[in-house]
C-alpha positions in Angstrom: 12.1 -13.9 -20.3 15.3 -12.4 -19.1 13.7 -9.8 -16.8 11.9 -12.7 -15.0 15.2 -14.7 -14.5 16.8 -11.6 -13.1 13.8 -11.2 -10.8 14.4 -14.7 -9.5 18.0 -13.9 -8.6 17.0 -10.7 -6.8 14.2 -12.4 -5.0 16.7 -15.0 -3.7 19.1 -12.3 -2.6 16.5 -10.2 -0.8 15.0 -13.3 1.0 18.4 -14.2 2.5 19.2 -10.6 3.3 15.7 -10.1 5.0 15.8 -13.5 6.7 18.9 -12.4 8.5 17.9 -8.8 9.3 14.3 -9.7 10.4 15.6 -11.7 13.3 16.7 -8.4 14.8 14.2 -5.8 13.3 10.5 -5.6 13.3 9.1 -6.8 9.9 6.3 -4.1 10.0 8.8 -1.3 10.4 10.9 -2.7 7.5 7.8 -2.8 5.3 6.8 0.7 6.3 10.2 2.1 5.3 10.6 0.0 2.1 7.2 0.5 0.6 6.8 4.2 1.6 10.1 4.9 -0.3 9.3 2.7 -3.2 5.8 4.1 -3.6 6.9 7.7 -3.3 9.5 7.3 -6.0 7.2 5.6 -8.6 4.1 7.7 -7.7 6.1 10.9 -8.2 7.4 9.7 -11.5 4.0 8.7 -12.7 2.7 12.2 -11.7 5.4 13.9 -13.6 4.8 11.9 -16.7 0.9 12.0 -16.7 -0.1 14.9 -14.6 -2.8 14.7 -11.9 -5.8 14.7 -14.1 -4.6 11.9 -16.4 -3.6 9.8 -13.4 -7.0 10.2 -11.9 -8.6 9.1 -15.2 -6.4 6.0 -15.2 -7.5 5.1 -11.7 -11.2 5.4 -12.6 -10.8 3.4 -15.9 -8.8 0.5 -14.3 -9.9 0.9 -10.7 -10.9 -2.8 -10.1 -7.6 -4.3 -11.4 -5.6 -1.7 -9.6 -7.4 -2.3 -6.4 -6.8 -6.0 -6.6 -3.1 -5.4 -7.5 -2.7 -3.2 -4.5 -4.3 -5.6 -2.1 -2.4 -8.6 -3.5 0.9 -6.7 -3.3 0.2 -5.8 0.3 -0.7 -9.3 1.3 2.3 -10.8 -0.7 4.9 -8.7 1.0 3.6 -8.3 4.6 3.0 -12.1 4.9 6.4 -12.9 3.3 8.4 -10.7 5.7 6.8 -12.5 8.7 7.4 -15.9 7.1 11.1 -15.0 6.6 11.3 -14.1 10.3 10.0 -17.5 11.4 11.4 -20.0 8.9 14.6 -20.9 6.9 14.7 -18.4 4.0 14.9 -21.2 1.4 11.8 -22.9 2.8 9.9 -19.6 3.2 10.9 -18.8 -0.4 9.9 -22.1 -1.8 6.6 -22.3 -0.1 5.6 -18.8 -1.0 6.8 -19.2 -4.7 6.1 -22.9 -5.4 2.4 -22.5 -4.7 2.3 -19.8 -7.4 2.0 -22.0 -10.5 -1.0 -23.9 -9.0 -2.7 -20.7 -8.0 -2.0 -19.2 -11.4 -3.7 -22.1 -13.1 -6.9 -21.1 -11.3 -6.5 -17.3 -11.6 -5.6 -17.5 -15.3 -8.7 -19.5 -16.0 -10.9 -17.0 -14.3 -9.2 -13.6 -15.1 -6.9 -14.3 -18.1 -8.6 -16.4 -20.8 -6.4 -15.3 -23.6 -3.9 -18.1 -23.0 -4.9 -21.6 -22.2 -3.0 -23.5 -19.5 -1.3 -26.6 -21.1 -1.7 -30.0 -19.7 2.1 -30.3 -19.2 1.9 -27.1 -17.1 -0.9 -28.5 -14.9 1.1 -31.8 -14.3 4.2 -29.8 -13.4 2.2 -27.6 -11.0 0.7 -30.6 -9.2 4.2 -32.1 -8.9 5.5 -28.9 -7.4 2.7 -28.9 -4.9 3.3 -32.5 -3.9 7.0 -31.8 -3.4 6.2 -28.7 -1.4 4.1 -30.7 1.0 7.1 -33.0 1.6 9.4 -30.0 2.2 6.9 -28.4 4.7 6.7 -31.7 6.5 10.5 -31.9 6.9 10.7 -28.3 7.9 8.1 -28.8 10.7 10.0 -32.0 11.7 13.2 -30.0 12.2 15.1 -31.1 9.2 15.4 -27.7 7.5 18.5 -25.5 7.8 17.3 -23.8 11.0 17.0 -27.2 12.7 14.3 -28.0 15.4 12.0 -25.1 16.2 8.8 -24.5 18.1 5.8 -25.9 16.2 3.5 -23.0 16.5 5.8 -20.4 15.0 6.7 -22.7 12.3 3.1 -23.5 11.4 2.4 -19.7 11.4 5.4 -19.2 9.1 4.2 -21.8 6.6 0.6 -20.3 6.6 2.1 -16.8 6.0 4.3 -18.2 3.1 1.3 -20.0 1.5 -0.9 -16.8 1.7 2.1 -14.8 0.2 2.4 -17.2 -2.7 -1.3 -17.1 -3.6 -1.3 -13.3 -3.5 1.9 -13.3 -5.6 0.1 -15.3 -8.3 -2.6 -12.6 -8.3 0.2 -10.0 -8.7 1.4 -11.8 -12.0 -2.1 -12.1 -13.5 -3.3 -8.6 -12.7 0.0 -7.1 -13.8 -0.5 -8.9 -17.0 -4.1 -7.6 -17.4 -3.0 -4.0 -16.8 -0.1 -4.3 -19.2 -2.5 -5.8 -21.8 -4.9 -2.9 -21.3 -2.3 -0.4 -22.5 -0.9 0.9 -19.2 2.9 1.4 -19.3 5.2 0.0 -16.6 6.0 3.2 -14.7 2.2 4.0 -14.4 1.3 0.6 -13.0 4.2 0.7 -10.5 3.2 4.2 -9.5 -0.3 3.0 -8.5 0.4 -0.4 -6.8 2.1 0.3 -3.6 -0.3 2.4 -1.6 -2.0 -0.4 0.3 1.2 -2.2 1.3 2.7 1.1 2.5 -0.3 1.8 4.7 -0.2 -1.9 6.0 3.4 -1.5 6.8 2.8 1.6 9.0 -0.2 0.0 10.8 2.1 -3.0 11.7 5.0 -0.7 12.5 2.7 1.0 15.0 2.2 -2.4 16.8 6.0 -2.9 17.0 6.7 0.5 18.7 8.3 3.7 17.4 11.7 2.6 18.8 12.0 0.0 16.0 11.8 2.5 13.1 15.4 3.9 13.3 16.8 0.4 13.1 14.6 -0.5 10.1 15.7 2.4 7.9 18.8 0.8 6.4 17.3 -2.7 5.8 14.1 -1.1 4.7 15.9 0.9 2.0 17.9 -2.1 0.8 14.7 -4.1 0.6 13.1 -1.2 -1.4 15.8 -1.3 -3.9 16.7 -4.9 -4.5 13.6 -6.5 -3.2 10.8 -4.2 -4.4 11.5 -1.5 -6.9 13.8 -3.3 -9.4 12.1 -6.7 -9.2 8.6 -5.1 -9.6 9.9 -3.3 -12.7 11.3 -6.6 -14.0 8.1 -8.5 -13.5 5.9 -5.8 -15.1 8.3 -6.0 -18.1 8.3 -9.9 -18.2 4.5 -10.5 -18.0 4.2 -8.4 -21.2 6.2 -11.0 -23.1 5.1 -14.3 -21.8 1.9 -15.9 -20.4 1.2 -15.5 -16.7 1.8 -19.2 -16.3 5.2 -19.1 -17.9 6.0 -16.0 -15.7 4.9 -17.9 -12.6 7.2 -20.8 -13.6 10.3 -18.7 -14.1 9.7 -16.8 -10.8 9.6 -20.2 -9.0 13.2 -20.7 -9.8 14.2 -18.4 -7.0 14.3 -21.1 -4.2 17.3 -22.8 -5.8 19.1 -19.5 -5.8 18.0 -18.8 -2.2 19.4 -22.2 -1.1 22.9 -21.3 -2.5 22.9 -17.8 -1.1 21.8 -18.6 2.3 24.9 -20.8 2.8 26.6 -17.5 3.7 24.3 -17.0 6.7 26.0 -18.4 9.8 22.6 -18.9 11.5 21.8 -21.7 9.1 23.2 -25.2 8.3 23.1 -26.9 5.0 20.0 -29.1 4.8 20.3 -32.0 2.3 16.5 -32.6 2.5 15.9 -28.9 1.5 18.3 -29.2 -1.3 16.8 -32.4 -2.7 13.3 -31.0 -2.5 14.2 -27.7 -4.2 16.1 -29.7 -6.9 13.0 -31.7 -7.7 10.9 -28.5 -7.9 13.4 -26.8 -10.2 13.3 -29.9 -12.5 9.5 -29.8 -12.5 9.7 -26.1 -13.3 11.9 -27.0 -16.3 9.4 -29.5 -17.5 6.6 -27.0 -17.2 8.6 -24.4 -19.2 9.3 -27.0 -21.9 5.6 -27.7 -22.2 5.1 -24.2 -23.4 7.9 -24.4 -26.0 6.7 -23.7 -29.5 3.2 -22.6 -28.5 2.2 -19.5 -30.4 0.2 -16.8 -28.7 -1.5 -13.6 -29.8 0.0 -10.2 -29.1 -2.5 -8.2 -27.0 -2.7 -4.4 -27.4 -5.8 -3.6 -25.5 -8.1 -5.3 -23.0 -11.4 -3.8 -21.9 -13.1 -5.6 -19.1 -13.1 -9.3 -20.0 -12.7 -8.8 -23.7 -9.2 -9.2 -25.2 -8.2 -7.9 -28.7 -5.5 -9.7 -30.4 -4.0 -8.3 -33.7 -1.4 -10.8 -34.7 0.7 -13.8 -33.7 4.4 -13.5 -32.6 
């Protein structure tokens, strides 16, 4: 579980950093720099380890899951970067992450049948969604840390954050599937960033070539603390817990974001945001406690929809 808790802290840090920088830099240009750098490093490492022929064989064998992971990674990050530009970082973070448990309930039922979703986890997810609706309403009403804003950009930011959260849940589930199939962490990471790098360059083209030089530094920072290290930690974490537990732990990030964003002079402290995030954090704790003591099989191989369990932990 420790890698997932560290991921939550880094997620909060990068959201506050990116929320500040993206007010002045085109999000598409930041994405182009960040994901090209990250993808190049991980893909090179995978090629050195496996050689080209073995890497091609891996892609053929796990093509469907890798394609979904590439697409969900692209959607997660590209929509989140625009949400951070339009909204208070803590609210963008809580919207994108808090929808994760509810989406994971559905995705786990369809694509990860090895672990059942517990009733306590379902109740916690529903409570998180209800609290999220209240937080979004307060944000649209001008009661968040950024104050009153134009309605249209705020609605667009909320929509982007919701889409990001749904795609992030798919990241967790399909990362777990690939890990269970026997693929190691470096190989998965080397094959998951192609689509988001391409998407970043497409969006960068719409922002103008003049934006790229200003995006290099924030893009490289996002690549390290926001993409490379967190992605590695999540891939490690989902091998040790259920996708639902991973989604719950990741959802702790908004509380950390709320604390970190107090250093951003653009933002004022929002009591309503603090209360809403506190409620969500408590519900996450309840969801994690629901899983306590539950035993699960250790998976060593997954072929298609068939999972092979050898022993219990």
